All heavy atoms as a GROMACS GRO file, in nm:
protein
  547
    1MET      N    1  -1.139   0.639   1.536
    1MET     CA    2  -1.155   0.697   1.404
    1MET      C    3  -1.240   0.605   1.320
    1MET      O    4  -1.233   0.483   1.333
    1MET     CB    5  -1.019   0.722   1.340
    1MET     CG    6  -0.953   0.600   1.280
    1MET     SD    7  -0.802   0.630   1.189
    1MET     CE    8  -0.696   0.694   1.313
    2LYS      N    9  -1.320   0.662   1.234
    2LYS     CA   10  -1.404   0.585   1.143
    2LYS      C   11  -1.319   0.537   1.026
    2LYS      O   12  -1.244   0.616   0.967
    2LYS     CB   13  -1.520   0.668   1.092
    2LYS     CG   14  -1.614   0.709   1.201
    2LYS     CD   15  -1.743   0.638   1.183
    2LYS     CE   16  -1.842   0.691   1.286
    2LYS     NZ   17  -1.906   0.587   1.358
    3VAL      N   18  -1.330   0.408   0.994
    3VAL     CA   19  -1.260   0.350   0.880
    3VAL      C   20  -1.355   0.259   0.804
    3VAL      O   21  -1.447   0.204   0.861
    3VAL     CB   22  -1.134   0.271   0.924
    3VAL    CG1   23  -1.036   0.359   0.997
    3VAL    CG2   24  -1.170   0.151   1.009
    4MET      N   25  -1.331   0.248   0.674
    4MET     CA   26  -1.407   0.156   0.593
    4MET      C   27  -1.316   0.038   0.555
    4MET      O   28  -1.205   0.060   0.506
    4MET     CB   29  -1.461   0.220   0.466
    4MET     CG   30  -1.543   0.121   0.385
    4MET     SD   31  -1.572   0.163   0.214
    4MET     CE   32  -1.653   0.316   0.222
    5ILE      N   33  -1.364  -0.080   0.580
    5ILE     CA   34  -1.290  -0.200   0.545
    5ILE      C   35  -1.361  -0.262   0.425
    5ILE      O   36  -1.482  -0.276   0.424
    5ILE     CB   37  -1.286  -0.301   0.662
    5ILE    CG1   38  -1.224  -0.236   0.783
    5ILE    CG2   39  -1.210  -0.426   0.621
    5ILE    CD1   40  -1.234  -0.317   0.910
    6ARG      N   41  -1.283  -0.298   0.323
    6ARG     CA   42  -1.341  -0.361   0.206
    6ARG      C   43  -1.245  -0.462   0.146
    6ARG      O   44  -1.125  -0.460   0.176
    6ARG     CB   45  -1.384  -0.258   0.101
    6ARG     CG   46  -1.266  -0.189   0.038
    6ARG     CD   47  -1.317  -0.084  -0.063
    6ARG     NE   48  -1.204  -0.023  -0.130
    6ARG     CZ   49  -1.176  -0.043  -0.258
    6ARG    NH1   50  -1.252  -0.120  -0.332
    6ARG    NH2   51  -1.073   0.016  -0.313
    7LYS      N   52  -1.299  -0.546   0.064
    7LYS     CA   53  -1.218  -0.644  -0.007
    7LYS      C   54  -1.200  -0.592  -0.149
    7LYS      O   55  -1.297  -0.565  -0.217
    7LYS     CB   56  -1.291  -0.781  -0.008
    7LYS     CG   57  -1.202  -0.896  -0.040
    7LYS     CD   58  -1.275  -1.026  -0.026
    7LYS     CE   59  -1.278  -1.066   0.119
    7LYS     NZ   60  -1.322  -1.203   0.140
    8CYS      N   61  -1.076  -0.579  -0.194
    8CYS     CA   62  -1.051  -0.530  -0.329
    8CYS      C   63  -1.059  -0.646  -0.428
    8CYS      O   64  -1.075  -0.762  -0.390
    8CYS     CB   65  -0.919  -0.454  -0.337
    8CYS     SG   66  -0.774  -0.546  -0.298
    9THR      N   67  -1.044  -0.615  -0.553
    9THR     CA   68  -1.064  -0.714  -0.660
    9THR      C   69  -0.969  -0.834  -0.651
    9THR      O   70  -1.002  -0.942  -0.693
    9THR     CB   71  -1.051  -0.650  -0.799
    9THR    OG1   72  -0.926  -0.583  -0.807
    9THR    CG2   73  -1.162  -0.553  -0.824
   10GLU      N   74  -0.850  -0.816  -0.595
   10GLU     CA   75  -0.754  -0.924  -0.582
   10GLU      C   76  -0.786  -1.012  -0.460
   10GLU      O   77  -0.712  -1.106  -0.430
   10GLU     CB   78  -0.612  -0.872  -0.569
   10GLU     CG   79  -0.562  -0.788  -0.683
   10GLU     CD   80  -0.598  -0.641  -0.666
   10GLU    OE1   81  -0.597  -0.590  -0.553
   10GLU    OE2   82  -0.628  -0.578  -0.768
   11GLY      N   83  -0.891  -0.980  -0.386
   11GLY     CA   84  -0.928  -1.056  -0.267
   11GLY      C   85  -0.859  -1.010  -0.140
   11GLY      O   86  -0.883  -1.063  -0.035
   12LYS      N   87  -0.773  -0.909  -0.151
   12LYS     CA   88  -0.704  -0.857  -0.035
   12LYS      C   89  -0.794  -0.756   0.038
   12LYS      O   90  -0.881  -0.694  -0.023
   12LYS     CB   91  -0.573  -0.788  -0.076
   12LYS     CG   92  -0.475  -0.882  -0.139
   12LYS     CD   93  -0.350  -0.809  -0.180
   12LYS     CE   94  -0.255  -0.905  -0.248
   12LYS     NZ   95  -0.135  -0.836  -0.296
   13LEU      N   96  -0.769  -0.739   0.166
   13LEU     CA   97  -0.845  -0.644   0.245
   13LEU      C   98  -0.775  -0.509   0.249
   13LEU      O   99  -0.652  -0.504   0.262
   13LEU     CB  100  -0.863  -0.694   0.388
   13LEU     CG  101  -0.948  -0.819   0.402
   13LEU    CD1  102  -0.941  -0.872   0.546
   13LEU    CD2  103  -1.091  -0.793   0.364
   14THR      N  104  -0.852  -0.401   0.236
   14THR     CA  105  -0.797  -0.267   0.244
   14THR      C  106  -0.878  -0.186   0.345
   14THR      O  107  -0.992  -0.218   0.374
   14THR     CB  108  -0.797  -0.194   0.109
   14THR    OG1  109  -0.930  -0.178   0.064
   14THR    CG2  110  -0.714  -0.267   0.006
   15ILE      N  111  -0.815  -0.082   0.396
   15ILE     CA  112  -0.881   0.012   0.488
   15ILE      C  113  -0.873   0.149   0.424
   15ILE      O  114  -0.770   0.191   0.372
   15ILE     CB  115  -0.807   0.014   0.623
   15ILE    CG1  116  -0.827  -0.115   0.696
   15ILE    CG2  117  -0.848   0.135   0.705
   15ILE    CD1  118  -0.893  -0.108   0.829
   16TYR      N  119  -0.986   0.220   0.431
   16TYR     CA  120  -0.991   0.358   0.384
   16TYR      C  121  -1.025   0.446   0.505
   16TYR      O  122  -1.121   0.420   0.577
   16TYR     CB  123  -1.097   0.376   0.275
   16TYR     CG  124  -1.112   0.519   0.229
   16TYR    CD1  125  -1.007   0.582   0.161
   16TYR    CD2  126  -1.225   0.591   0.257
   16TYR    CE1  127  -1.019   0.713   0.120
   16TYR    CE2  128  -1.238   0.722   0.216
   16TYR     CZ  129  -1.134   0.783   0.148
   16TYR     OH  130  -1.145   0.914   0.109
   17VAL      N  131  -0.942   0.550   0.525
   17VAL     CA  132  -0.964   0.646   0.635
   17VAL      C  133  -1.006   0.779   0.570
   17VAL      O  134  -0.922   0.851   0.516
   17VAL     CB  135  -0.834   0.665   0.719
   17VAL    CG1  136  -0.860   0.758   0.836
   17VAL    CG2  137  -0.778   0.532   0.766
   18PRO      N  138  -1.139   0.809   0.573
   18PRO     CA  139  -1.188   0.928   0.502
   18PRO      C  140  -1.123   1.058   0.548
   18PRO      O  141  -1.090   1.140   0.462
   18PRO     CB  142  -1.338   0.930   0.534
   18PRO     CG  143  -1.371   0.790   0.576
   18PRO     CD  144  -1.245   0.734   0.636
   19LYS      N  145  -1.105   1.079   0.676
   19LYS     CA  146  -1.052   1.208   0.725
   19LYS      C  147  -0.908   1.230   0.679
   19LYS      O  148  -0.861   1.343   0.672
   19LYS     CB  149  -1.060   1.218   0.877
   19LYS     CG  150  -1.202   1.237   0.921
   19LYS     CD  151  -1.208   1.292   1.061
   19LYS     CE  152  -1.352   1.324   1.092
   19LYS     NZ  153  -1.366   1.425   1.190
   20LYS      N  154  -0.834   1.123   0.648
   20LYS     CA  155  -0.697   1.135   0.602
   20LYS      C  156  -0.686   1.112   0.451
   20LYS      O  157  -0.577   1.122   0.396
   20LYS     CB  158  -0.608   1.031   0.673
   20LYS     CG  159  -0.606   1.044   0.822
   20LYS     CD  160  -0.520   1.157   0.867
   20LYS     CE  161  -0.510   1.156   1.019
   20LYS     NZ  162  -0.438   1.271   1.067
   21ASP      N  163  -0.799   1.077   0.386
   21ASP     CA  164  -0.801   1.038   0.244
   21ASP      C  165  -0.690   0.936   0.217
   21ASP      O  166  -0.608   0.953   0.130
   21ASP     CB  167  -0.787   1.160   0.153
   21ASP     CG  168  -0.821   1.123   0.008
   21ASP    OD1  169  -0.901   1.029  -0.012
   21ASP    OD2  170  -0.767   1.187  -0.083
   22LEU      N  171  -0.690   0.832   0.300
   22LEU     CA  172  -0.584   0.732   0.299
   22LEU      C  173  -0.645   0.595   0.276
   22LEU      O  174  -0.740   0.556   0.341
   22LEU     CB  175  -0.513   0.735   0.434
   22LEU     CG  176  -0.409   0.625   0.459
   22LEU    CD1  177  -0.282   0.655   0.383
   22LEU    CD2  178  -0.380   0.617   0.609
   23GLU      N  179  -0.589   0.522   0.180
   23GLU     CA  180  -0.628   0.383   0.159
   23GLU      C  181  -0.503   0.298   0.164
   23GLU      O  182  -0.406   0.325   0.093
   23GLU     CB  183  -0.699   0.363   0.026
   23GLU     CG  184  -0.753   0.223   0.010
   23GLU     CD  185  -0.852   0.208  -0.103
   23GLU    OE1  186  -0.865   0.299  -0.184
   23GLU    OE2  187  -0.916   0.102  -0.109
   24GLU      N  188  -0.504   0.196   0.252
   24GLU     CA  189  -0.389   0.109   0.272
   24GLU      C  190  -0.435  -0.037   0.279
   24GLU      O  191  -0.542  -0.065   0.333
   24GLU     CB  192  -0.317   0.144   0.403
   24GLU     CG  193  -0.240   0.274   0.399
   24GLU     CD  194  -0.115   0.267   0.314
   24GLU    OE1  195  -0.052   0.159   0.303
   24GLU    OE2  196  -0.077   0.372   0.258
   25PRO      N  197  -0.348  -0.128   0.235
   25PRO     CA  198  -0.380  -0.270   0.250
   25PRO      C  199  -0.357  -0.316   0.395
   25PRO      O  200  -0.273  -0.259   0.465
   25PRO     CB  201  -0.282  -0.340   0.157
   25PRO     CG  202  -0.164  -0.247   0.151
   25PRO     CD  203  -0.223  -0.107   0.161
   26ILE      N  204  -0.432  -0.415   0.436
   26ILE     CA  205  -0.406  -0.480   0.565
   26ILE      C  206  -0.299  -0.585   0.540
   26ILE      O  207  -0.320  -0.675   0.459
   26ILE     CB  208  -0.534  -0.544   0.621
   26ILE    CG1  209  -0.639  -0.436   0.649
   26ILE    CG2  210  -0.504  -0.622   0.749
   26ILE    CD1  211  -0.775  -0.489   0.692
   27VAL      N  212  -0.186  -0.571   0.608
   27VAL     CA  213  -0.073  -0.662   0.583
   27VAL      C  214  -0.056  -0.767   0.692
   27VAL      O  215   0.013  -0.867   0.672
   27VAL     CB  216   0.061  -0.586   0.561
   27VAL    CG1  217   0.052  -0.501   0.435
   27VAL    CG2  218   0.096  -0.499   0.680
   28GLU      N  219  -0.119  -0.743   0.809
   28GLU     CA  220  -0.105  -0.839   0.921
   28GLU      C  221  -0.228  -0.829   1.010
   28GLU      O  222  -0.279  -0.720   1.033
   28GLU     CB  223   0.021  -0.808   1.000
   28GLU     CG  224   0.055  -0.908   1.105
   28GLU     CD  225   0.186  -0.871   1.178
   28GLU    OE1  226   0.281  -0.826   1.112
   28GLU    OE2  227   0.188  -0.886   1.301
   29MET      N  228  -0.274  -0.946   1.057
   29MET     CA  229  -0.389  -0.950   1.148
   29MET      C  230  -0.354  -1.036   1.269
   29MET      O  231  -0.299  -1.145   1.253
   29MET     CB  232  -0.511  -1.011   1.080
   29MET     CG  233  -0.566  -0.927   0.968
   29MET     SD  234  -0.715  -0.996   0.895
   29MET     CE  235  -0.646  -1.108   0.777
   30GLU      N  236  -0.384  -0.984   1.388
   30GLU     CA  237  -0.359  -1.059   1.511
   30GLU      C  238  -0.446  -1.185   1.515
   30GLU      O  239  -0.399  -1.290   1.558
   30GLU     CB  240  -0.389  -0.970   1.631
   30GLU     CG  241  -0.377  -1.038   1.765
   30GLU     CD  242  -0.418  -0.947   1.880
   30GLU    OE1  243  -0.504  -0.861   1.864
   30GLU    OE2  244  -0.360  -0.966   1.987
   31LYS      N  245  -0.570  -1.173   1.473
   31LYS     CA  246  -0.664  -1.286   1.473
   31LYS      C  247  -0.701  -1.319   1.329
   31LYS      O  248  -0.723  -1.228   1.249
   31LYS     CB  249  -0.791  -1.249   1.549
   31LYS     CG  250  -0.771  -1.223   1.697
   31LYS     CD  251  -0.903  -1.191   1.763
   31LYS     CE  252  -0.886  -1.174   1.912
   31LYS     NZ  253  -1.016  -1.148   1.976
   32PRO      N  254  -0.710  -1.447   1.296
   32PRO     CA  255  -0.745  -1.483   1.158
   32PRO      C  256  -0.880  -1.426   1.112
   32PRO      O  257  -0.897  -1.392   0.996
   32PRO     CB  258  -0.750  -1.636   1.158
   32PRO     CG  259  -0.700  -1.680   1.290
   32PRO     CD  260  -0.692  -1.563   1.382
   33GLU      N  261  -0.974  -1.412   1.205
   33GLU     CA  262  -1.106  -1.358   1.170
   33GLU      C  263  -1.107  -1.205   1.172
   33GLU      O  264  -1.208  -1.145   1.143
   33GLU     CB  265  -1.215  -1.414   1.260
   33GLU     CG  266  -1.204  -1.368   1.406
   33GLU     CD  267  -1.112  -1.452   1.490
   33GLU    OE1  268  -1.044  -1.544   1.441
   33GLU    OE2  269  -1.104  -1.424   1.611
   34MET      N  270  -0.996  -1.141   1.207
   34MET     CA  271  -0.974  -0.997   1.206
   34MET      C  272  -1.046  -0.924   1.318
   34MET      O  273  -0.990  -0.836   1.381
   34MET     CB  274  -1.014  -0.937   1.069
   34MET     CG  275  -0.998  -0.788   1.060
   34MET     SD  276  -1.027  -0.723   0.895
   34MET     CE  277  -1.197  -0.768   0.862
   35TRP      N  278  -1.172  -0.955   1.345
   35TRP     CA  279  -1.252  -0.875   1.438
   35TRP      C  280  -1.206  -0.893   1.583
   35TRP      O  281  -1.179  -1.003   1.626
   35TRP     CB  282  -1.399  -0.910   1.424
   35TRP     CG  283  -1.447  -0.889   1.283
   35TRP    CD1  284  -1.493  -0.986   1.198
   35TRP    CD2  285  -1.452  -0.768   1.210
   35TRP    NE1  286  -1.525  -0.933   1.077
   35TRP    CE2  287  -1.501  -0.798   1.083
   35TRP    CE3  288  -1.419  -0.638   1.240
   35TRP    CZ2  289  -1.518  -0.700   0.984
   35TRP    CZ3  290  -1.435  -0.541   1.142
   35TRP    CH2  291  -1.485  -0.573   1.018
   36GLY      N  292  -1.202  -0.780   1.655
   36GLY     CA  293  -1.165  -0.782   1.796
   36GLY      C  294  -1.016  -0.793   1.818
   36GLY      O  295  -0.970  -0.821   1.928
   37GLY      N  296  -0.938  -0.769   1.715
   37GLY     CA  297  -0.792  -0.782   1.726
   37GLY      C  298  -0.723  -0.660   1.668
   37GLY      O  299  -0.785  -0.561   1.629
   38ILE      N  300  -0.592  -0.670   1.662
   38ILE     CA  301  -0.508  -0.562   1.612
   38ILE      C  302  -0.464  -0.598   1.469
   38ILE      O  303  -0.425  -0.710   1.442
   38ILE     CB  304  -0.386  -0.540   1.701
   38ILE    CG1  305  -0.435  -0.494   1.841
   38ILE    CG2  306  -0.291  -0.437   1.642
   38ILE    CD1  307  -0.327  -0.491   1.947
   39ILE      N  308  -0.474  -0.500   1.380
   39ILE     CA  309  -0.427  -0.518   1.243
   39ILE      C  310  -0.317  -0.419   1.214
   39ILE      O  311  -0.305  -0.314   1.280
   39ILE     CB  312  -0.543  -0.500   1.142
   39ILE    CG1  313  -0.604  -0.361   1.154
   39ILE    CG2  314  -0.648  -0.608   1.159
   39ILE    CD1  315  -0.697  -0.324   1.040
   40THR      N  316  -0.233  -0.452   1.117
   40THR     CA  317  -0.126  -0.363   1.073
   40THR      C  318  -0.149  -0.327   0.928
   40THR      O  319  -0.181  -0.416   0.846
   40THR     CB  320   0.012  -0.429   1.088
   40THR    OG1  321   0.029  -0.471   1.225
   40THR    CG2  322   0.125  -0.335   1.051
   41LEU      N  323  -0.139  -0.199   0.896
   41LEU     CA  324  -0.159  -0.151   0.760
   41LEU      C  325  -0.026  -0.143   0.686
   41LEU      O  326   0.081  -0.145   0.748
   41LEU     CB  327  -0.225  -0.014   0.761
   41LEU     CG  328  -0.356  -0.004   0.839
   41LEU    CD1  329  -0.415   0.137   0.823
   41LEU    CD2  330  -0.456  -0.108   0.794
   42GLY      N  331  -0.033  -0.129   0.557
   42GLY     CA  332   0.086  -0.120   0.474
   42GLY      C  333   0.178  -0.003   0.510
   42GLY      O  334   0.297  -0.009   0.492
   43ASN      N  335   0.122   0.103   0.565
   43ASN     CA  336   0.203   0.219   0.603
   43ASN      C  337   0.260   0.208   0.747
   43ASN      O  338   0.324   0.300   0.795
   43ASN     CB  339   0.124   0.350   0.590
   43ASN     CG  340   0.008   0.359   0.686
   43ASN    OD1  341  -0.020   0.267   0.764
   43ASN    ND2  342  -0.060   0.472   0.683
   44GLY      N  343   0.232   0.095   0.814
   44GLY     CA  344   0.284   0.073   0.948
   44GLY      C  345   0.186   0.106   1.060
   44GLY      O  346   0.213   0.074   1.176
   45TRP      N  347   0.076   0.171   1.030
   45TRP     CA  348  -0.024   0.200   1.135
   45TRP      C  349  -0.076   0.071   1.192
   45TRP      O  350  -0.094  -0.029   1.120
   45TRP     CB  351  -0.140   0.279   1.079
   45TRP     CG  352  -0.118   0.422   1.052
   45TRP    CD1  353   0.001   0.490   1.047
   45TRP    CD2  354  -0.219   0.518   1.021
   45TRP    NE1  355  -0.021   0.620   1.017
   45TRP    CE2  356  -0.155   0.640   1.001
   45TRP    CE3  357  -0.356   0.511   1.008
   45TRP    CZ2  358  -0.224   0.757   0.970
   45TRP    CZ3  359  -0.426   0.626   0.977
   45TRP    CH2  360  -0.360   0.748   0.959
   46ARG      N  361  -0.104   0.073   1.324
   46ARG     CA  362  -0.169  -0.040   1.390
   46ARG      C  363  -0.302   0.008   1.443
   46ARG      O  364  -0.311   0.111   1.508
   46ARG     CB  365  -0.080  -0.091   1.504
   46ARG     CG  366   0.050  -0.151   1.450
   46ARG     CD  367   0.144  -0.196   1.558
   46ARG     NE  368   0.071  -0.289   1.643
   46ARG     CZ  369   0.086  -0.300   1.774
   46ARG    NH1  370   0.173  -0.227   1.836
   46ARG    NH2  371   0.017  -0.385   1.845
   47LEU      N  372  -0.408  -0.068   1.411
   47LEU     CA  373  -0.543  -0.032   1.452
   47LEU      C  374  -0.604  -0.148   1.530
   47LEU      O  375  -0.583  -0.265   1.495
   47LEU     CB  376  -0.630  -0.002   1.329
   47LEU     CG  377  -0.586   0.108   1.236
   47LEU    CD1  378  -0.680   0.116   1.117
   47LEU    CD2  379  -0.581   0.243   1.306
   48GLU      N  380  -0.684  -0.114   1.631
   48GLU     CA  381  -0.760  -0.215   1.703
   48GLU      C  382  -0.904  -0.208   1.655
   48GLU      O  383  -0.965  -0.102   1.658
   48GLU     CB  384  -0.753  -0.188   1.853
   48GLU     CG  385  -0.821  -0.294   1.935
   48GLU     CD  386  -0.804  -0.274   2.084
   48GLU    OE1  387  -0.739  -0.176   2.126
   48GLU    OE2  388  -0.857  -0.356   2.159
   49LEU      N  389  -0.954  -0.322   1.608
   49LEU     CA  390  -1.089  -0.328   1.554
   49LEU      C  391  -1.186  -0.378   1.659
   49LEU      O  392  -1.150  -0.451   1.750
   49LEU     CB  393  -1.092  -0.421   1.434
   49LEU     CG  394  -1.007  -0.378   1.313
   49LEU    CD1  395  -1.018  -0.481   1.201
   49LEU    CD2  396  -1.047  -0.241   1.264
   50PRO      N  397  -1.313  -0.340   1.645
   50PRO     CA  398  -1.416  -0.385   1.741
   50PRO      C  399  -1.448  -0.534   1.724
   50PRO      O  400  -1.421  -0.592   1.618
   50PRO     CB  401  -1.536  -0.299   1.706
   50PRO     CG  402  -1.520  -0.267   1.561
   50PRO     CD  403  -1.372  -0.256   1.542
   51ASP      N  404  -1.507  -0.593   1.826
   51ASP     CA  405  -1.555  -0.732   1.818
   51ASP      C  406  -1.681  -0.734   1.732
   51ASP      O  407  -1.778  -0.663   1.762
   51ASP     CB  408  -1.590  -0.786   1.959
   51ASP     CG  409  -1.466  -0.822   2.037
   51ASP    OD1  410  -1.375  -0.882   1.979
   51ASP    OD2  411  -1.461  -0.787   2.156
   52LEU      N  412  -1.678  -0.812   1.627
   52LEU     CA  413  -1.793  -0.830   1.540
   52LEU      C  414  -1.802  -0.978   1.502
   52LEU      O  415  -1.702  -1.049   1.509
   52LEU     CB  416  -1.782  -0.745   1.413
   52LEU     CG  417  -1.789  -0.594   1.430
   52LEU    CD1  418  -1.759  -0.523   1.301
   52LEU    CD2  419  -1.926  -0.552   1.480
   53PRO      N  420  -1.918  -1.025   1.459
   53PRO     CA  421  -1.928  -1.165   1.418
   53PRO      C  422  -1.834  -1.196   1.299
   53PRO      O  423  -1.811  -1.110   1.216
   53PRO     CB  424  -2.074  -1.179   1.374
   53PRO     CG  425  -2.146  -1.066   1.438
   53PRO     CD  426  -2.045  -0.955   1.453
   54VAL      N  427  -1.786  -1.319   1.296
   54VAL     CA  428  -1.693  -1.360   1.192
   54VAL      C  429  -1.753  -1.344   1.052
   54VAL      O  430  -1.684  -1.313   0.958
   54VAL     CB  431  -1.647  -1.507   1.217
   54VAL    CG1  432  -1.561  -1.556   1.104
   54VAL    CG2  433  -1.575  -1.518   1.349
   55ASP      N  434  -1.884  -1.368   1.040
   55ASP     CA  435  -1.949  -1.362   0.910
   55ASP      C  436  -1.999  -1.222   0.872
   55ASP      O  437  -2.082  -1.209   0.783
   55ASP     CB  438  -2.065  -1.461   0.906
   55ASP     CG  439  -2.172  -1.431   1.011
   55ASP    OD1  440  -2.149  -1.348   1.098
   55ASP    OD2  441  -2.278  -1.496   1.004
   56THR      N  442  -1.944  -1.117   0.933
   56THR     CA  443  -1.981  -0.981   0.900
   56THR      C  444  -1.948  -0.951   0.754
   56THR      O  445  -1.838  -0.982   0.706
   56THR     CB  446  -1.905  -0.880   0.991
   56THR    OG1  447  -1.942  -0.907   1.126
   56THR    CG2  448  -1.939  -0.738   0.957
   57LYS      N  449  -2.045  -0.894   0.680
   57LYS     CA  450  -2.027  -0.865   0.538
   57LYS      C  451  -1.948  -0.737   0.517
   57LYS      O  452  -1.961  -0.641   0.594
   57LYS     CB  453  -2.164  -0.850   0.472
   57LYS     CG  454  -2.253  -0.972   0.487
   57LYS     CD  455  -2.206  -1.083   0.399
   57LYS     CE  456  -2.308  -1.198   0.408
   57LYS     NZ  457  -2.251  -1.325   0.378
   58LEU      N  458  -1.868  -0.735   0.413
   58LEU     CA  459  -1.790  -0.618   0.373
   58LEU      C  460  -1.846  -0.563   0.244
   58LEU      O  461  -1.900  -0.639   0.166
   58LEU     CB  462  -1.644  -0.657   0.357
   58LEU     CG  463  -1.573  -0.708   0.482
   58LEU    CD1  464  -1.432  -0.750   0.449
   58LEU    CD2  465  -1.574  -0.607   0.593
   59PRO      N  466  -1.836  -0.435   0.214
   59PRO     CA  467  -1.765  -0.331   0.289
   59PRO      C  468  -1.843  -0.288   0.412
   59PRO      O  469  -1.966  -0.303   0.417
   59PRO     CB  470  -1.753  -0.216   0.190
   59PRO     CG  471  -1.867  -0.236   0.095
   59PRO     CD  472  -1.894  -0.385   0.090
   60LEU      N  473  -1.770  -0.234   0.508
   60LEU     CA  474  -1.828  -0.197   0.636
   60LEU      C  475  -1.750  -0.082   0.696
   60LEU      O  476  -1.627  -0.080   0.690
   60LEU     CB  477  -1.825  -0.317   0.730
   60LEU     CG  478  -1.879  -0.295   0.871
   60LEU    CD1  479  -2.029  -0.282   0.869
   60LEU    CD2  480  -1.841  -0.412   0.958
   61THR      N  481  -1.821   0.016   0.754
   61THR     CA  482  -1.757   0.126   0.827
   61THR      C  483  -1.765   0.096   0.975
   61THR      O  484  -1.871   0.061   1.025
   61THR     CB  485  -1.825   0.259   0.795
   61THR    OG1  486  -1.815   0.283   0.654
   61THR    CG2  487  -1.759   0.374   0.870
   62VAL      N  488  -1.650   0.103   1.042
   62VAL     CA  489  -1.642   0.075   1.185
   62VAL      C  490  -1.560   0.182   1.254
   62VAL      O  491  -1.486   0.259   1.191
   62VAL     CB  492  -1.579  -0.064   1.216
   62VAL    CG1  493  -1.663  -0.176   1.158
   62VAL    CG2  494  -1.437  -0.072   1.167
   63GLU      N  495  -1.570   0.185   1.386
   63GLU     CA  496  -1.489   0.274   1.469
   63GLU      C  497  -1.366   0.194   1.513
   63GLU      O  498  -1.378   0.096   1.585
   63GLU     CB  499  -1.569   0.320   1.591
   63GLU     CG  500  -1.500   0.423   1.675
   63GLU     CD  501  -1.492   0.560   1.608
   63GLU    OE1  502  -1.582   0.598   1.530
   63GLU    OE2  503  -1.393   0.630   1.636
   64ALA      N  504  -1.247   0.234   1.466
   64ALA     CA  505  -1.123   0.168   1.501
   64ALA      C  506  -1.040   0.258   1.590
   64ALA      O  507  -1.051   0.381   1.583
   64ALA     CB  508  -1.045   0.131   1.377
   65LYS      N  509  -0.954   0.200   1.670
   65LYS     CA  510  -0.866   0.278   1.758
   65LYS      C  511  -0.725   0.267   1.706
   65LYS      O  512  -0.670   0.158   1.689
   65LYS     CB  513  -0.874   0.222   1.900
   65LYS     CG  514  -0.786   0.295   1.997
   65LYS     CD  515  -0.797   0.235   2.136
   65LYS     CE  516  -0.703   0.306   2.230
   65LYS     NZ  517  -0.700   0.241   2.362
   66LYS      N  518  -0.663   0.383   1.678
   66LYS     CA  519  -0.524   0.386   1.632
   66LYS      C  520  -0.434   0.369   1.753
   66LYS      O  521  -0.447   0.440   1.851
   66LYS     CB  522  -0.493   0.514   1.558
   66LYS     CG  523  -0.354   0.512   1.499
   66LYS     CD  524  -0.324   0.636   1.419
   66LYS     CE  525  -0.183   0.626   1.363
   66LYS     NZ  526  -0.122   0.753   1.347
   67LEU      N  527  -0.341   0.274   1.744
   67LEU     CA  528  -0.247   0.250   1.853
   67LEU      C  529  -0.121   0.329   1.831
   67LEU      O  530  -0.082   0.361   1.720
   67LEU     CB  531  -0.216   0.101   1.861
   67LEU     CG  532  -0.339   0.009   1.880
   67LEU    CD1  533  -0.296  -0.135   1.878
   67LEU    CD2  534  -0.412   0.041   2.008
   68ALA      N  535  -0.054   0.364   1.939
   68ALA     CA  536   0.070   0.441   1.933
   68ALA      C  537   0.177   0.365   1.855
   68ALA      O  538   0.182   0.243   1.859
   68ALA     CB  539   0.122   0.471   2.073
   69ASP      N  540   0.258   0.441   1.784
   69ASP     CA  541   0.366   0.377   1.703
   69ASP      C  542   0.474   0.322   1.787
   69ASP      O  543   0.508   0.354   1.890
   69ASP     CB  544   0.422   0.479   1.603
   69ASP     CG  545   0.316   0.523   1.504
   69ASP    OD1  546   0.226   0.445   1.475
   69ASP    OD2  547   0.324   0.637   1.458
   0.00000   0.00000   0.00000
């Protein structure tokens, strides 16, 4: 699924899922650099993000894979 990752004004990371009109904070990251790992959203969803360079600029739209609950 396509998701947009951005940094909000408080410096926290959020994910926006256009097809669901859903915006949630990222509450947990498997890897400190986020890319190529699994993240957990505020609503409990777990997404696997693609491998990207650590210095990738945000906001950015990527293809993420939703993992089973």
